[in-house]
Structure formats: C-alpha cells, structure tokens
One Martini backbone bead per residue (centre of mass of N, CA, C, O) as a GRO file, in nm:
protein
  266
    1MET     BB    1   1.122  -2.911  -0.958
    2LEU     BB    2   1.370  -2.750  -1.187
    3GLY     BB    3   1.414  -2.960  -1.381
    4LYS     BB    4   1.724  -3.066  -1.240
    5TYR     BB    5   1.637  -2.882  -0.994
    6GLU     BB    6   1.640  -2.850  -0.654
    7ILE     BB    7   1.508  -2.696  -0.419
    8ASN     BB    8   1.689  -2.578  -0.162
    9ASN     BB    9   1.965  -2.517  -0.332
   10ILE     BB   10   2.318  -2.533  -0.414
   11TYR     BB   11   2.506  -2.494  -0.719
   12ASN     BB   12   2.783  -2.607  -0.912
   13VAL     BB   13   2.740  -2.358  -1.156
   14ASP     BB   14   2.697  -2.209  -1.439
   15CYS     BB   15   2.441  -1.991  -1.479
   16LEU     BB   16   2.404  -2.006  -1.785
   17ALA     BB   17   2.369  -2.313  -1.795
   18GLY     BB   18   2.158  -2.341  -1.568
   19MET     BB   19   1.926  -2.161  -1.682
   20LYS     BB   20   1.879  -2.332  -1.947
   21GLU     BB   21   1.744  -2.568  -1.744
   22LEU     BB   22   1.515  -2.382  -1.699
   23PRO     BB   23   1.216  -2.280  -1.687
   24SER     BB   24   0.995  -2.070  -1.776
   25GLU     BB   25   0.864  -1.873  -1.551
   26CYS     BB   26   0.988  -1.954  -1.217
   27ILE     BB   27   1.069  -1.669  -1.090
   28ASP     BB   28   1.024  -1.418  -0.843
   29LEU     BB   29   1.333  -1.366  -0.732
   30VAL     BB   30   1.625  -1.154  -0.754
   31VAL     BB   31   1.940  -1.155  -0.561
   32THR     BB   32   2.231  -0.975  -0.680
   33SER     BB   33   2.604  -0.967  -0.731
   34PRO     BB   34   2.810  -0.893  -0.964
   35PRO     BB   35   3.135  -0.900  -1.132
   36TYR     BB   36   3.219  -0.592  -1.165
   37ASP     BB   37   3.498  -0.460  -1.331
   38ASN     BB   38   3.714  -0.650  -1.205
   39LEU     BB   39   3.744  -0.607  -0.880
   40ARG     BB   40   3.735  -0.919  -0.896
   41ASN     BB   41   3.854  -1.247  -0.991
   42TYR     BB   42   3.702  -1.508  -0.911
   43ASN     BB   43   3.917  -1.730  -1.003
   44GLY     BB   44   3.891  -1.633  -1.324
   45TYR     BB   45   3.608  -1.588  -1.393
   46SER     BB   46   3.362  -1.525  -1.610
   47PHE     BB   47   3.130  -1.255  -1.749
   48GLU     BB   48   2.818  -1.282  -1.926
   49PHE     BB   49   2.602  -1.045  -1.915
   50GLU     BB   50   2.395  -1.048  -2.154
   51LYS     BB   51   2.318  -1.351  -2.132
   52ILE     BB   52   2.224  -1.341  -1.839
   53ALA     BB   53   1.998  -1.131  -1.874
   54GLN     BB   54   1.831  -1.293  -2.082
   55GLU     BB   55   1.779  -1.539  -1.894
   56LEU     BB   56   1.635  -1.383  -1.675
   57TYR     BB   57   1.393  -1.301  -1.840
   58ARG     BB   58   1.290  -1.590  -1.897
   59VAL     BB   59   1.268  -1.699  -1.581
   60MET     BB   60   1.078  -1.483  -1.518
   61LYS     BB   61   0.809  -1.382  -1.392
   62LYS     BB   62   0.531  -1.222  -1.410
   63GLY     BB   63   0.612  -0.970  -1.176
   64GLY     BB   64   0.895  -0.999  -1.136
   65VAL     BB   65   1.221  -0.957  -0.963
   66VAL     BB   66   1.532  -0.770  -1.003
   67VAL     BB   67   1.823  -0.744  -0.799
   68TRP     BB   68   2.096  -0.518  -0.886
   69VAL     BB   69   2.417  -0.511  -0.744
   70VAL     BB   70   2.610  -0.212  -0.815
   71GLY     BB   71   2.902  -0.058  -0.953
   72ASP     BB   72   3.209   0.135  -0.996
   73LYS     BB   73   3.495   0.194  -1.145
   74ILE     BB   74   3.795   0.373  -1.044
   75LYS     BB   75   4.009   0.531  -1.294
   76ASN     BB   76   4.187   0.801  -1.307
   77GLY     BB   77   3.911   0.961  -1.217
   78ASP     BB   78   3.720   0.740  -1.369
   79ARG     BB   79   3.413   0.627  -1.450
   80THR     BB   80   3.257   0.362  -1.611
   81LEU     BB   81   2.932   0.313  -1.594
   82THR     BB   82   2.834   0.013  -1.589
   83SER     BB   83   2.568   0.028  -1.439
   84PHE     BB   84   2.412   0.191  -1.659
   85LYS     BB   85   2.457   0.000  -1.894
   86GLN     BB   86   2.310  -0.237  -1.766
   87CYS     BB   87   2.040  -0.103  -1.723
   88LEU     BB   88   1.980  -0.044  -2.022
   89PHE     BB   89   1.983  -0.339  -2.113
   90PHE     BB   90   1.747  -0.439  -1.948
   91GLN     BB   91   1.549  -0.250  -2.093
   92GLU     BB   92   1.595  -0.348  -2.389
   93ILE     BB   93   1.491  -0.663  -2.316
   94GLY     BB   94   1.207  -0.572  -2.119
   95PHE     BB   95   1.257  -0.435  -1.870
   96ASN     BB   96   1.173  -0.267  -1.593
   97VAL     BB   97   1.255   0.032  -1.419
   98HIS     BB   98   1.130   0.047  -1.112
   99ASP     BB   99   1.416   0.112  -0.962
  100VAL     BB  100   1.662   0.338  -0.800
  101MET     BB  101   1.879   0.229  -0.565
  102ILE     BB  102   2.050   0.269  -0.244
  103TYR     BB  103   2.359   0.145  -0.107
  104GLN     BB  104   2.464   0.236   0.207
  105LYS     BB  105   2.775   0.273   0.366
  106LYS     BB  106   2.850   0.350   0.690
  107ASN     BB  107   3.176   0.211   0.703
  108THR     BB  108   3.361   0.312   0.486
  109PRO     BB  109   3.721   0.299   0.393
  110PHE     BB  110   3.707   0.445   0.104
  111MET     BB  111   3.932   0.686   0.020
  112ARG     BB  112   3.979   1.002  -0.137
  113SER     BB  113   4.193   1.269  -0.218
  114ASN     BB  114   3.986   1.429  -0.461
  115ALA     BB  115   3.721   1.313  -0.313
  116TYR     BB  116   3.452   1.183  -0.208
  117THR     BB  117   3.338   0.935  -0.033
  118ASN     BB  118   3.264   0.617  -0.126
  119CYS     BB  119   2.922   0.474  -0.014
  120TYR     BB  120   2.803   0.318  -0.279
  121GLU     BB  121   2.535   0.137  -0.437
  122PHE     BB  122   2.339  -0.009  -0.662
  123MET     BB  123   1.972  -0.094  -0.674
  124PHE     BB  124   1.834  -0.248  -0.920
  125VAL     BB  125   1.482  -0.257  -1.015
  126PHE     BB  126   1.348  -0.518  -1.191
  127SER     BB  127   1.070  -0.582  -1.415
  128LYS     BB  128   0.824  -0.812  -1.531
  129GLU     BB  129   0.642  -0.602  -1.571
  130LYS     BB  130   0.420  -0.580  -1.330
  131VAL     BB  131   0.430  -0.570  -1.012
  132CYS     BB  132   0.288  -0.819  -0.781
  133VAL     BB  133   0.485  -0.758  -0.525
  134PHE     BB  134   0.430  -0.534  -0.230
  135ASN     BB  135   0.601  -0.493   0.090
  136PRO     BB  136   0.627  -0.231   0.265
  137LEU     BB  137   0.855  -0.068   0.438
  138LYS     BB  138   0.862   0.079   0.761
  139THR     BB  139   0.836   0.396   0.939
  140LYS     BB  140   0.834   0.624   1.166
  141THR     BB  141   0.695   0.914   1.237
  142ALA     BB  142   0.756   1.221   1.383
  143ARG     BB  143   0.449   1.272   1.314
  144HIS     BB  144   0.090   1.283   1.402
  145GLY     BB  145  -0.219   1.353   1.246
  146ILE     BB  146  -0.400   1.641   1.215
  147GLU     BB  147  -0.341   1.839   0.914
  148LYS     BB  148  -0.201   2.071   0.706
  149LEU     BB  149  -0.154   1.983   0.366
  150VAL     BB  150   0.008   1.944   0.088
  151ALA     BB  151  -0.168   1.981  -0.237
  152ASN     BB  152  -0.158   1.992  -0.568
  153LYS     BB  153   0.102   2.088  -0.693
  154LYS     BB  154   0.174   2.313  -0.943
  155ALA     BB  155   0.320   2.513  -1.183
  156ASP     BB  156   0.268   2.782  -1.003
  157GLY     BB  157   0.368   2.694  -0.690
  158ILE     BB  158   0.118   2.664  -0.524
  159ASN     BB  159   0.013   2.601  -0.193
  160ASN     BB  160  -0.216   2.357  -0.135
  161LYS     BB  161  -0.435   2.305   0.140
  162VAL     BB  162  -0.520   2.020   0.348
  163VAL     BB  163  -0.706   1.824   0.547
  164ALA     BB  164  -0.510   1.569   0.711
  165GLU     BB  165  -0.350   1.255   0.773
  166LEU     BB  166  -0.089   1.155   0.966
  167LYS     BB  167   0.084   0.888   0.985
  168GLN     BB  168   0.267   0.665   1.189
  169GLU     BB  169   0.355   0.559   0.904
  170LYS     BB  170   0.614   0.503   0.653
  171THR     BB  171   0.768   0.465   0.372
  172LEU     BB  172   1.049   0.403   0.265
  173THR     BB  173   1.309   0.486   0.114
  174ASN     BB  174   1.558   0.426  -0.160
  175ILE     BB  175   1.761   0.452   0.090
  176TRP     BB  176   1.994   0.212   0.218
  177SER     BB  177   2.144   0.142   0.537
  178TYR     BB  178   2.466  -0.023   0.610
  179ALA     BB  179   2.659  -0.216   0.778
  180VAL     BB  180   2.992  -0.338   0.753
  181GLY     BB  181   3.100  -0.637   0.828
  182LEU     BB  182   3.148  -0.759   1.120
  183GLY     BB  183   2.815  -0.729   1.249
  184GLY     BB  184   2.681  -0.620   0.977
  185SER     BB  185   2.660  -0.821   0.743
  186THR     BB  186   2.765  -1.043   0.960
  187ASN     BB  187   2.833  -1.321   1.198
  188ASP     BB  188   2.978  -1.490   0.979
  189LYS     BB  189   3.303  -1.558   0.954
  190ILE     BB  190   3.312  -1.745   0.695
  191ALA     BB  191   3.205  -1.540   0.479
  192PHE     BB  192   3.504  -1.394   0.449
  193GLN     BB  193   3.612  -1.595   0.226
  194HIS     BB  194   3.473  -1.391   0.077
  195THR     BB  195   3.542  -1.082  -0.101
  196ALA     BB  196   3.209  -1.007  -0.160
  197ILE     BB  197   2.975  -0.898   0.055
  198PHE     BB  198   2.647  -0.863   0.157
  199PRO     BB  199   2.401  -0.783   0.350
  200GLU     BB  200   2.157  -0.956   0.498
  201LYS     BB  201   1.949  -0.723   0.522
  202LEU     BB  202   1.933  -0.656   0.228
  203ALA     BB  203   1.815  -0.921   0.136
  204GLN     BB  204   1.573  -0.924   0.328
  205ASP     BB  205   1.432  -0.661   0.241
  206HIS     BB  206   1.373  -0.765  -0.048
  207ILE     BB  207   1.223  -1.022   0.019
  208LEU     BB  208   0.992  -0.882   0.178
  209SER     BB  209   0.904  -0.682  -0.054
  210TRP     BB  210   0.879  -0.908  -0.328
  211THR     BB  211   0.761  -1.136  -0.132
  212ASN     BB  212   0.625  -1.440  -0.030
  213GLU     BB  213   0.561  -1.700   0.119
  214GLY     BB  214   0.698  -1.963  -0.092
  215ASP     BB  215   0.864  -1.828  -0.269
  216LEU     BB  216   1.114  -1.780  -0.528
  217VAL     BB  217   1.463  -1.750  -0.473
  218PHE     BB  218   1.735  -1.616  -0.678
  219ASP     BB  219   2.098  -1.690  -0.719
  220PRO     BB  220   2.332  -1.697  -0.984
  221MET     BB  221   2.562  -1.551  -0.777
  222SER     BB  222   2.593  -1.666  -0.457
  223GLY     BB  223   2.859  -1.709  -0.326
  224SER     BB  224   2.808  -1.706   0.024
  225GLY     BB  225   2.470  -1.725   0.048
  226THR     BB  226   2.285  -1.485   0.148
  227THR     BB  227   2.018  -1.505  -0.005
  228CYS     BB  228   1.951  -1.797   0.075
  229LYS     BB  229   1.955  -1.760   0.377
  230MET     BB  230   1.723  -1.538   0.390
  231ALA     BB  231   1.510  -1.708   0.260
  232LYS     BB  232   1.506  -1.929   0.472
  233PHE     BB  233   1.453  -1.743   0.723
  234ASN     BB  234   1.171  -1.633   0.550
  235ASN     BB  235   1.010  -1.873   0.410
  236ARG     BB  236   1.164  -1.925   0.146
  237ASN     BB  237   1.246  -2.028  -0.145
  238TYR     BB  238   1.548  -2.166  -0.305
  239LEU     BB  239   1.821  -2.073  -0.546
  240GLY     BB  240   2.159  -2.166  -0.629
  241MET     BB  241   2.443  -2.033  -0.818
  242GLU     BB  242   2.797  -2.146  -0.852
  243ILE     BB  243   3.110  -2.163  -1.008
  244SER     BB  244   3.244  -2.198  -0.732
  245LYS     BB  245   3.324  -2.448  -0.520
  246GLU     BB  246   3.423  -2.296  -0.276
  247TYR     BB  247   3.159  -2.116  -0.247
  248THR     BB  248   2.955  -2.340  -0.239
  249ASP     BB  249   3.060  -2.472   0.019
  250LEU     BB  250   3.029  -2.221   0.195
  251SER     BB  251   2.720  -2.176   0.165
  252ILE     BB  252   2.630  -2.455   0.268
  253LYS     BB  253   2.755  -2.421   0.547
  254ARG     BB  254   2.587  -2.179   0.635
  255LEU     BB  255   2.308  -2.321   0.616
  256LYS     BB  256   2.381  -2.551   0.825
  257MET     BB  257   2.400  -2.344   1.073
  258MET     BB  258   2.111  -2.342   1.065
  259PRO     BB  259   1.812  -2.385   1.160
  260PRO     BB  260   1.543  -2.538   1.108
  261GLN     BB  261   1.299  -2.518   0.844
  262LEU     BB  262   0.992  -2.427   0.713
  263PHE     BB  263   0.819  -2.524   0.413
  264LYS     BB  264   0.663  -2.457   0.137
  265ASN     BB  265   0.528  -2.565  -0.130
  266TYR     BB  266   0.609  -2.518  -0.484
   0.00000   0.00000   0.00000
C-alpha cells in the first residue's frame, strides 16, 4: 500500500488530491502526457500544472525520473512554447533536466499550408538528483571492428586519431520514432475512445530505460492506461490516477484484456 492506494491499480481521482495522499519519495518513474494548451477539453477538467509539478517532486524517489511528453499549440502562426515554460518550471523547483528527447511521429497527418509538417513532441526527462537507473536501449552499428577513430578533438579543430574498437551495438539517439494510430500506437481498438493516446512502445522504451523489474511506475494522468499497461507487461509495479471516470473504466478494461502477469513485491 502507498497511503490509501494499493499498487497495481488505476484510481478515478484528481491526481493533485491523490498525490497529496501518497508518502514522500515513493515513485521510481513517471511517464505521462498532460493536457497541454487546451488542445483537448478532456471532459472539461482543469489542469493545475504548477501544483502537480510540485507534488511530483515530493513523491519522486531520489534518483527517480519523470518523463513529461508535451508539445505546443500553434495559433495564428505562433507557437505557445508552453513546453519550454513547463520545462523551466520543473528545473526551478529542483528537478534536473536530464535530457530533452524528441518523440517523432512517423505518419502524422497534420500538415500546415505555410510551414513544414509538425511531426514531433518533446519528451522531457527530469530527474530528482542523479539518475540511479539507466538501461540504455541499443541498436546495431553499421560497421564494427578495429579502426582509427577521432578522439579528443579540441578547440584547434585538429582531428586526433587513435586506434580503437567500434562496438557491434551503440546506444540509441534521443530522437525516437513511432508510428501512430491503430497498429502503431496500439492494437487495442478500445484505446481510441480516448482522444489523445501515445504509443505503447514509447511508454515501454522509457520503462525499460529508467527502471528495473519490480520498480514502481506512476502515471498521474493515466488517460487510456498505456503507461500502466506497459509497466504490467514488463513486470513493473504500477499506479495510475485519472480524473475522468470514463477513461478510468477504459484503462482498467484494457488491463483486464491482458494475460495474467507475475509481480515482485513492492
């Protein structure tokens, strides 16, 4: 139990009220996408960003990570830059801005008449003090073996080369690309009863990167339940909070569609 909340459940509660009932420093990872810039009305519910950010800081363990997936509204050719404002606020209240990552949408349909097609959102990675878990996702290198490699390039611009080994794998870049829509974001048709879901693989990749099995993953605005579903799928404990009863019921239904999983005790 975490206060009044049992783990591996999703609760129909305003996350600000719900987090106040959680003990301090109890969460390993948050993966969430807030309702930024009123791009969706979310049944008319309000979003108190600064208070939510402050509560997140309190409930995160030292070394824990918050992945904050956001974009910006474009109105009359002008971006709000809400994403950057939120990022700076997280930094002001004590979080480290551990990384600024990009979620690239492979098949975005949103075209603009006088600008390039907008195909991304930010994935801000905030940490409370130094990150304590990092399991880097890898990709195969185009070539490997012993080669002369550039090393210690300094201000004079001279390329100093040393003999070293190119590994067979390298860590991914911080730009992650995903297909969206049915078959891309998820195969769960019912998930699209929610108006704004992010890909299951996006949640999974962050869960694998910043936690170990048995850690606790939290989504304070759990929406259709994607983060909680992928935490369950990858043998992490989870906790979700969602202010809309409609979406809470939807996310619980999605999790019940999954086969039984074994969990480590938290």
